[in-house]
Each structure stands twice: as C-alpha cells, then as structure tokens.
C-alpha positions in Angstrom: 9.3 -21.3 16.3 8.4 -25.0 16.5 6.6 -26.3 13.3 4.2 -29.2 13.2 4.6 -32.3 11.0 2.1 -31.1 8.4 4.0 -27.8 8.0 7.3 -29.7 7.6 5.8 -31.9 4.9 4.5 -28.9 3.0 7.9 -27.3 3.3 9.5 -30.2 1.5 7.4 -29.6 -1.6 8.7 -26.0 -1.9 12.2 -25.3 -3.3 13.3 -22.4 -1.2 16.1 -21.5 -3.6 13.8 -21.3 -6.6 11.9 -18.2 -7.9 8.7 -19.5 -9.4 6.7 -18.2 -12.3 3.3 -16.8 -11.2 1.4 -19.8 -12.6 3.8 -22.3 -10.9 3.5 -20.5 -7.6 -0.3 -20.5 -7.7 -0.3 -24.2 -8.6 2.0 -25.0 -5.7 0.2 -22.9 -3.1 -3.0 -24.8 -3.9 -1.2 -28.1 -3.5 0.1 -27.2 0.0 -3.2 -25.6 1.2 -4.5 -28.8 2.8 -6.1 -27.4 6.0 -9.6 -28.6 7.0 -10.9 -25.1 6.3 -10.8 -23.0 3.1 -7.5 -21.2 3.5 -7.0 -17.6 2.3 -4.3 -17.1 -0.4 -2.3 -13.9 0.1 0.3 -12.0 -1.8 3.1 -10.3 0.1 4.9 -7.8 -2.2 8.1 -5.9 -1.1 8.7 -2.8 -3.2 11.9 -0.7 -3.8 10.4 2.4 -2.3 10.7 4.2 1.1 7.3 4.6 2.7 8.7 7.3 5.0 8.7 9.7 2.1 5.3 11.1 0.9 6.4 11.0 -2.7 7.1 7.3 -2.5 3.8 6.1 -1.1 2.0 3.3 -2.9 -1.7 3.0 -2.1 -4.9 2.3 -3.9 -7.8 -0.1 -4.4 -9.0 -2.5 -7.1 -11.9 -4.8 -7.6 -10.5 -8.3 -8.0 -12.2 -10.0 -11.0 -13.2 -13.0 -9.0 -13.5 -11.5 -5.6 -11.8 -12.6 -2.4 -14.1 -15.4 -1.4 -14.8 -13.6 1.8 -18.0 -12.1 3.0 -17.4 -8.4 3.9 -19.4 -6.4 6.4 -19.7 -2.7 5.5 -20.3 0.2 7.9 -21.4 3.4 6.1 -21.5 6.9 7.7 -24.2 8.8 5.7 -27.5 10.6 6.2 -30.7 11.1 4.2 -30.8 9.9 0.6 -27.2 8.7 0.8 -28.0 6.5 3.8 -30.8 5.0 1.9 -28.6 4.4 -1.1 -26.1 2.5 1.1 -28.9 0.4 2.6 -30.2 -0.4 -0.9 -26.7 -1.5 -2.0 -26.5 -4.0 0.9 -24.4 -2.2 3.6 -24.9 -4.0 6.9 -24.7 -0.9 9.1 -25.7 2.6 8.1 -25.9 5.7 10.3 -24.1 8.6 11.8 -23.2 9.8 15.4 -24.8 6.7 17.0 -22.0 4.5 15.8 -19.3 6.8 17.3 -20.3 5.9 20.8 -20.9 2.3 19.9 -17.3 2.0 18.7 -15.6 4.1 21.3 -17.6 3.1 24.4 -18.6 -0.5 23.5 -15.5 -1.5 21.6 -17.8 -2.6 18.7 -16.0 -3.7 15.6 -18.5 -6.0 13.8 -17.5 -4.6 10.4 -14.6 -5.0 7.9 -14.8 -1.8 5.9 -15.9 1.7 6.6 -17.3 4.1 4.0 -18.3 7.7 4.6 -19.7 10.6 2.6 -17.3 13.6 2.6 -19.8 15.7 4.7 -19.6 13.0 7.5 -15.8 13.0 7.8 -16.0 15.6 10.6 -17.8 13.0 12.6 -15.7 10.1 11.5 -12.5 12.0 12.2 -13.2 11.6 15.9 -12.6 7.9 15.4 -9.1 8.4 13.8 -7.2 7.1 16.8 -9.3 4.0 16.9 -9.9 3.2 13.2 -6.4 4.3 12.0 -4.3 1.7 13.7 -6.7 -1.0 12.4 -6.5 0.2 8.9 -10.2 1.0 8.9 -10.2 4.8 8.5 -12.0 5.9 5.3 -9.8 7.4 2.7 -10.5 9.1 -0.7 -7.5 7.2 -2.3 -9.2 3.9 -1.6 -12.6 5.2 -2.7 -14.1 4.9 0.8 -14.8 8.6 1.2 -17.3 9.4 -1.5 -20.8 10.6 -2.2 -21.2 7.5 -4.5 -21.9 5.3 -1.5 -24.0 2.8 -3.5 -21.1 2.1 -6.0 -18.6 2.0 -3.1 -20.6 -0.7 -1.3 -21.2 -2.7 -4.5 -17.5 -2.6 -5.3 -16.6 -3.8 -1.8 -19.1 -6.6 -1.9 -17.8 -7.6 -5.4 -14.3 -8.1 -4.1 -12.6 -4.7 -3.8 -9.3 -4.8 -1.9 -7.1 -2.0 -0.7 -3.3 -2.2 -1.1 -0.9 0.0 0.9 2.6 -0.1 2.1 3.4 -1.1 5.7 6.4 0.3 7.6 8.7 -2.3 6.0 7.6 -1.3 2.5 5.6 -4.5 2.0 2.0 -4.8 0.7 -0.1 -7.6 2.0 -3.3 -8.4 0.0 -5.6 -11.5 -0.1 -6.2 -12.7 -3.7 -8.7 -15.5 -3.1 -9.3 -18.8 -1.4 -7.7 -22.2 -1.8 -11.0 -23.4 -3.2 -10.6 -21.1 -6.2 -9.4 -22.7 -9.4 -5.9 -21.7 -10.6 -7.2 -19.5 -13.4 -9.2 -17.3 -11.0 -6.3 -17.0 -8.6 -4.0 -16.1 -11.5 -6.4 -13.5 -12.8 -6.7 -11.9 -9.3 -3.0 -11.9 -8.7 -2.1 -10.5 -12.1 -4.7 -7.7 -11.8 -3.3 -6.8 -8.4 0.3 -6.8 -9.7 -0.6 -4.7 -12.7 -2.3 -2.1 -10.4 0.7 -1.9 -8.2 3.0 -1.5 -11.2 0.9 1.4 -12.5 1.0 3.0 -9.1 4.8 3.1 -9.2 5.9 6.6 -7.8 8.1 8.7 -10.1 10.5 9.1 -7.2 11.1 5.3 -7.0 14.5 4.3 -8.3 16.1 1.0 -9.1 14.2 -2.4 -9.0 10.5 -1.7 -8.1 9.4 -5.3 -7.3 12.0 -6.5 -4.8 10.2 -9.7 -3.8 6.8 -11.3 -4.3 5.7 -14.2 -2.0 2.5 -16.2 -2.2 1.2 -18.0 0.9 -1.9 -19.8 2.1 -3.0 -19.4 5.7 -1.2 -22.4 7.0 1.6 -22.9 4.5 5.2 -21.6 4.0 5.8 -18.8 1.5 6.4 -19.5 -2.2 8.7 -17.0 -3.9 7.7 -15.6 -7.3 10.4 -14.4 -9.7 9.9 -10.5 -9.7 11.8 -10.2 -12.9 8.9 -11.9 -14.8 6.2 -9.6 -13.5 
C-alpha cells in the first residue's frame, strides 16, 4: 500500500522495535494524530485465547470514565412503559415491528446501538442475519437485552463500549478522541484493559495479552508492552 508524505513523517516518530509503556504510547499517539479532524484513538488487543472454543470467548461491556467522544444513536425495541422509559432516557428511535420492515426493506441503519427488552427478542431475532454481521445484534452479555432500558440507554450515551474477540482473537475498541487530554485517554484505556483482564477465561493458557497496539484514525500503530499491563 502506498503511503502519503504525512504518514511517512509520523512513521519516523515511532520506534517500531520498541514496546512502549501505556503513558508513553498515549503521549505519542496524540503527537502523531495531526489530521484536520478529531481522530479516534483505538486499542487493538490480541489475546492468547482461541475464539473458536466457547469456553475461551472474551466479551463484555464497560462504561469508559470519560466516554468515547462520539455521539451515539440508539434504537430501542420496547413497548408500553418500557418504550416511554427509553424515550425519557434519550433514545433516538423507539418502537417495535415497524422498525423490522424499515431495516429489512429500506436498508435503514441510522443507528449505532440496538437495545431490546427480553420480550421483544422474538421480533428482533428476525433481524439476526442483518444485524449480526454488523455487530449490532442485542446481547445479554453486553447489557443490550434488558428490561432496564433507561439505564442501558444512559450508559450507552455516557460512553459504554462493547469488547469482543474477532476471528483472529483481537479486540478492537475506541478509547477516546485525539482532542482528549492524556489523563483521560490513560484512564479510559486502563479501565478497558482491567475489564479484559478480569474477563480472562479459565481455559486460557499461557500469556493472555499477546500484543496491545494503540492507533489514531490516520496514524501507524504504536505497540504497548503487554508485560506491563
């Protein structure tokens, strides 16, 4: 892949042979995040597990202490009092069957997170083939299938992020924006790493954190020393 001049200049600032401390990596990623827009800072964490095995899955959700810096649009499947609770909490879209046709027939995806009450999962299940591949299917483990829809919406708006393994046993999670100060990015990243550490499956053997890389939207990756996590 051909890289531009700006990317190459950023690349020179990063020692590719070095494993940085978390604080050093955060400081450096802010230094190279020089795009004309507010770049997203992401963590990419490779774990010593095998996601093909059910007893080695790593999945959950946390509220980052300083949020993600991103405005999140929430779709809630609920009826009656629970629908009103979702509206009061600030959900952008609240309803039931009418959204099934809108998504399947109109290819409508003007939302970032889907929440559903348990009694609505029979309806939402019809969207599995559509929402599943996009990572939008509600799930009890991530707190998006719940009768506490008000709390769920509030948590999502406050900066709740879901972490889960991809097929290569890597977790990809945004931890803030380049405009965040270093302390906020450090807090967010450390809370994420601690949550993933606590979620370590008992079946996982050997080194758990295989690699941790911090990147901004337009910069090369910066490797964190996993031994110091």
